[in-house]
N, C-alpha and C positions, 0 to 999 in steps of 0.2 A: 504493500500500500504506500501511496505517496503523501499520506496525510502529515507525516513528520516533516518532510521537506517543505511542504506547502505552509505548514504552521510556522516553521523556522523563518521562511521567507517573509511571511506576513508580519511576524514580530520584528524582523530586521527593518522592513520598509516603514512600518508604523513608528518604530523607535527613531528613525532618522527624521521622519516628519515632525514628531514631537520635540526632538532636540532642536531643530532649526526654529520651530515655532516658538519654543520657550525663549530662545535667544533673541528672536526678533521682537517679542513682547517686552523683554527686558530693555532692549535698545529703545523701543517706542516710548516706554515710560520714562526713560532717562531724557529723551528728546523733548517729551511733553513738559517735564519739570524745567528743562533748559529754556524753553520758550516762555514758560510762565514767569521765570525769574528775570531773564535777560530782556524780554519784550513784553512787559506786563500790560502796556496799553494796547498792543496789537494782538495780544493772546486770544481774546474772545473773537476777533475777526478772523484770525488764521485757523484757530482750532475750533471747529464746529462739530456737531453731532454727525452730520452727513460725512464730513471728511474723516472722522474717527471710524465710522462704519466701513468706509471705503478702504481705509488703512488696514483695519483688522481683516477684511476680506482678502486684501492683497497679500498680507502676511501669510494667511493660511494657504492661499493659492501657490505662493512661492514655496512654502514648506512641502506641500503635497507634490509639487513638481520635482523638487529636490529629492524627496524620498523615492519617487518613481523612476528616477534616473538609474537606480540600481538595476531595474529590469532591462536596461539597455545593454548590460554586460552579458546577458543571456544565461543559459544553464550549463553547468558542468556535470555531465552525466557520469563521468568517471569518479567524481568525488561524492556522488550521491549514495544513498542506501537502497539496495535492491533495484538498482537501475533507474530509480526515480529521478536522481539528479538534485542539485541544489544551486542556489544563486551564486554565480561566480563574480565576486567583486574584489578587485585587487586591493590588498591591504595597504599598499602605498597610497592609492587614491583615497581610501577611507581615512587613513591617518592624517594625510596632508590637508584634506578638506576640513576635517574636524579641528585640526590645529589652527588653520586659517580663520575659522569661525571664532574660536576661543580668543585669538590674538586681536582680531578686529573688534569684537564685542568689548574686550577689556580696555582697548584703546579708546573706544567710544565712551564707555563709562567713565574712564579717567578724565577725558576731555570735558564731557558735559557736567559731571558733578564737581570736577575741579574748577570749572568756570563759575558754577553756582556758588561754591564756597568762596571763591575770590571776590565775586560781586557782593556777597553777604558781608565780607570783611570790609570792603570799600564803603558800603552803605553805613556800616557801623562806625567807621572812622570819620565819616563826613558829617554825622549828626552831632550838633553842638547842644550841650545842655543849656537850659534856660538860665539857670543860675551858674555864673562862672565860678569854678572852683568847688562846685557842689559835689555831692556823692555820685559815683558812677551809676548809670542806669542799669539796674539789675535785670529788667526785662530784655534789654538789648543784649546783654551778655549771655542771658539764657538762650535767646534765639540763635546767637552766634554759636554757642556751644552745641545746641541741638542740631544745627546745620552741619557742623563738623562731625558729630557722632553719626548722623544719618548717612553722610557721604562715606565715612569709614566703614559703616556697617554694610552698606550695599556692595561696595567694591570688595571688601574683605570676604564677605559671604560668598560672592560669586567666584572669587579666586580659589577659595578653599574647597568649595563643593564641586567645581567643575575641573580643576587642575588635575586631580587624580584620574578622572575619566579620560581626559585628552592625553595625558602622559601615558596612560595605559595603551592607547591606540598607537602612539609612537613607539613604545617598547615592543609591541607586537610586530611592527614593521621591521625593527632592527633584529629582534630575536623571535622569529616565527615558531620555533620549537616550543615556546611556552604555551601555545594553543593546545598542545597535547597533554599538558599537565593538569591534574585535578585541582591542585592548589591555585592555579591561575584562574580557574573557573570561579572560585570563591572571591578572588580579587576583583574579577569583572562584575560579579553580582553586587559586591559592596560598593564599588565605584559607581555603578549604575544607580543604585539607591541613593547614594550620597549626592550625585549630580542632580537628580530630579527632586531631591529634598529642597533644592534652592528655591523652587517655585513656592513651596509651602512656607519656607522661612520668610520669603519676601512679603507674603501677606501680612505677617506680624510686624515686620520692619516698617512697611509703608503705613499701616494703620496706626502704629505707635507714634511715628514721627510726623505724619501728615494728617491734619484734621479732616481734610476733604475726603481722603480715602477712608478714614474711620467712619465718617457719616454715611458713605456709600455702603460699607459693610453692615452698619447698623440698620439702615433702611432695607437692605437685602434680607438680613436675618429676620427683621420685623415682618416683612411681607411673607416670608416662608412660614412664620409662626401663625399668621392670620390664615394662610391657606390650609395649614394643618388643623386649625381650630374649626374651620368651616367644614 
């Protein structure tokens, strides 16, 4: 039966779709915060609900297309089980594309959130207290510290959760014999779970540091509770 090969192929394609979609959403949220801080007066003009829907649809379209590119490599019947075959994707292609995604997303996050933090510091330094020589504005200092913690949390969480996953792909390209080791299967599972935990952790990071995200989550949970009650 070919169910094992088909299931493995489906999991592989879906995982690539989810990986790219997760990264595109992380980038989109970073760009959204960048526009909100750098261009506050033009933000509502540039960022509309219609454009957000188009952006989300485009991200999923690109992700699905990226995942389906695996099918272009065809089937390797010699590597399959019982003559069924399996998807033949060069490890070099897989590792290099995954590494490129990781580096590009990390650079984007560093630029956008670094710019946000720099602008927050500039605004803080430009504000003059009404009373000269008075005590420092505690609220300003708290906002500045919160912006720094938010930036650090997002970039650090992304780096920690995804670096193991992408480094594993590179190691597989350099040492393909690891694929036959049972211990390496455990490493792959752990890195996979760690990588996708980033999306779960981001929910708490954004809702804790950004009030608008917290309100959205509260409204969403409130509507779900009302639906269950009815």
